C-alpha positions in Angstrom: 81.2 87.2 96.1 83.4 86.5 99.0 85.5 89.3 100.5 87.9 89.0 103.4 89.0 92.0 105.5 92.4 91.9 107.1 94.0 94.4 109.5 95.2 94.7 113.0 92.7 95.1 115.9 91.3 98.6 115.8 92.0 99.2 112.1 88.3 99.7 111.3 87.5 96.3 109.9 84.2 96.1 111.7 83.0 99.5 110.7 84.2 99.3 107.1 83.1 95.7 106.5 79.6 96.4 107.7 79.4 99.4 105.4 80.7 97.5 102.4 78.5 94.5 103.0 75.5 96.8 103.0 76.6 98.6 99.9 77.1 95.3 98.0 74.0 93.6 99.4 75.9 90.6 100.9 76.0 89.1 104.3 78.5 90.3 106.9 80.2 87.8 109.2 82.3 89.0 112.2 83.9 86.1 113.8 84.7 88.3 116.8 81.0 89.1 117.2 80.0 85.5 116.7 82.5 84.4 119.4 81.5 87.1 121.8 77.8 86.1 121.3 78.7 82.4 121.9 80.4 83.5 125.2 77.4 85.6 126.2 75.0 82.8 125.4 77.2 80.4 127.4 77.3 77.9 124.6 79.8 75.0 124.7 81.9 76.8 122.1 81.5 80.0 124.0 82.8 78.4 127.2 85.9 77.1 125.3 86.5 80.5 123.7 86.1 82.7 126.7 89.5 82.2 128.2 91.3 82.9 125.0 89.3 86.1 124.4 89.9 87.4 127.9 93.6 87.0 127.4 93.7 88.7 124.0 94.7 85.4 122.3 93.4 83.8 119.2 90.7 81.2 119.7 92.0 77.8 118.4 91.6 77.2 114.7 89.3 74.2 115.0 86.7 76.2 117.1 86.7 79.2 114.8 86.5 77.1 111.6 83.5 75.2 113.1 81.8 78.5 113.7 82.6 80.0 110.3 81.6 76.9 108.3 78.2 76.8 110.1 77.6 80.5 109.3 78.6 80.2 105.6 76.0 77.5 105.3 73.2 79.8 106.3 70.8 81.1 103.5 71.8 84.7 103.7 75.4 83.8 102.7 74.3 82.2 99.4 74.6 85.6 97.5 78.0 86.3 99.1 79.6 87.2 102.4 82.1 89.6 103.8 84.4 87.9 106.3 85.5 90.3 109.1 88.1 88.7 111.4 88.5 85.4 109.6 90.9 83.9 108.6 93.4 84.9 111.3 96.1 82.3 110.4 97.5 80.5 107.4 96.0 77.3 108.6 92.5 78.9 108.8 93.0 80.4 105.3 94.0 77.0 103.9 91.0 75.3 105.6 88.7 78.0 104.2 90.2 77.3 100.7 89.4 73.6 101.0 85.9 74.3 102.2 85.2 76.7 99.4 86.7 74.4 96.7 84.4 71.6 97.7 81.5 74.0 97.0 83.1 75.4 93.8 83.6 78.8 95.4 86.6 81.0 96.0 87.7 84.2 97.7 87.2 87.1 95.3 89.1 89.9 97.1 91.1 90.5 100.3 91.2 94.1 101.7 94.0 94.9 104.1 93.4 98.0 106.2 96.7 99.7 107.2 96.7 101.9 110.4 99.7 103.0 112.5 100.2 101.5 116.0 99.5 104.7 118.0 96.2 105.2 116.2 95.2 101.5 116.8 95.7 101.9 120.5 93.8 105.2 120.6 90.9 103.7 118.7 90.6 100.6 120.9 90.8 102.5 124.1 88.1 104.9 122.9 86.0 101.9 121.8 86.4 100.3 125.2 85.0 103.4 126.9 82.0 103.4 124.5 81.2 99.7 124.2 82.7 98.4 127.5 84.5 95.5 125.6 86.5 93.4 128.0 89.1 92.7 125.2 90.0 96.4 124.9 92.2 96.9 128.0 95.8 98.3 127.6 97.1 94.8 128.4 94.9 92.9 126.0 95.4 95.5 123.3 99.2 95.0 123.4 98.7 91.2 123.4 96.2 91.4 120.5 98.6 93.5 118.4 101.4 91.1 119.1 99.3 88.1 118.1 98.2 89.9 115.0 101.8 90.5 114.0 102.9 86.9 114.5 99.8 85.0 113.4 97.7 87.1 111.1 100.1 89.4 109.3 101.5 86.5 107.3 98.2 86.3 105.5 99.1 89.5 103.7 101.8 87.7 101.8 99.6 84.6 101.5 96.9 86.6 99.6 99.3 88.9 97.8 100.8 85.8 96.2 97.4 84.8 95.0 96.9 88.3 93.6 93.8 88.8 95.7 95.1 91.5 98.1 94.4 95.2 98.0 96.0 97.3 100.7 94.0 100.3 101.8 95.1 103.3 103.9 92.8 103.0 107.0 93.7 106.5 108.4 91.3 109.3 108.0 87.5 109.7 108.4 85.3 106.6 108.0 84.0 108.2 104.7 87.5 108.7 103.3 88.4 105.1 104.1 85.2 103.7 102.7 85.9 105.5 99.4 89.3 103.9 99.2 87.8 100.5 99.9 85.1 100.9 97.2 87.9 101.7 94.7 89.9 98.7 95.8 86.9 96.3 95.4 85.9 97.7 92.0 
């Protein structure tokens, strides 16, 4: 089973995808966490990604695809994987489709979390205070939301046309949202 989570930054993708992956007994892959770890570990890919992350921009497709393909090849992904933060562009989605087709696999479901802009900003500023994330400043939040609208939001139609998309209201308590997600995956 392969599930993709879409939604703007701060919509709850990380929280909800971790919860769903545990419920389903499949691997969880956060490209954001993988990229931040690569930066922290000062890997060659991390060095390339750091500047983009600090500016709230998307890391180039070729770097992210390299990271995701390597992760999907790990043994814990053989039973399934929940992708949190990938794909973030039509090109990445098409590249993923090619990779999966070569392995006789496919995306099973795409969950889109919908949250209003004021709530997104509030969540990310709160998260910044708790986690100290450098990519959750007011300036980068605005940039990240803008990049989402221009680069990632078109994936909603891409997956809707393939009849894989389920839109879920991401407002409310984590438990309320989780219940809506479980219903959308069933």
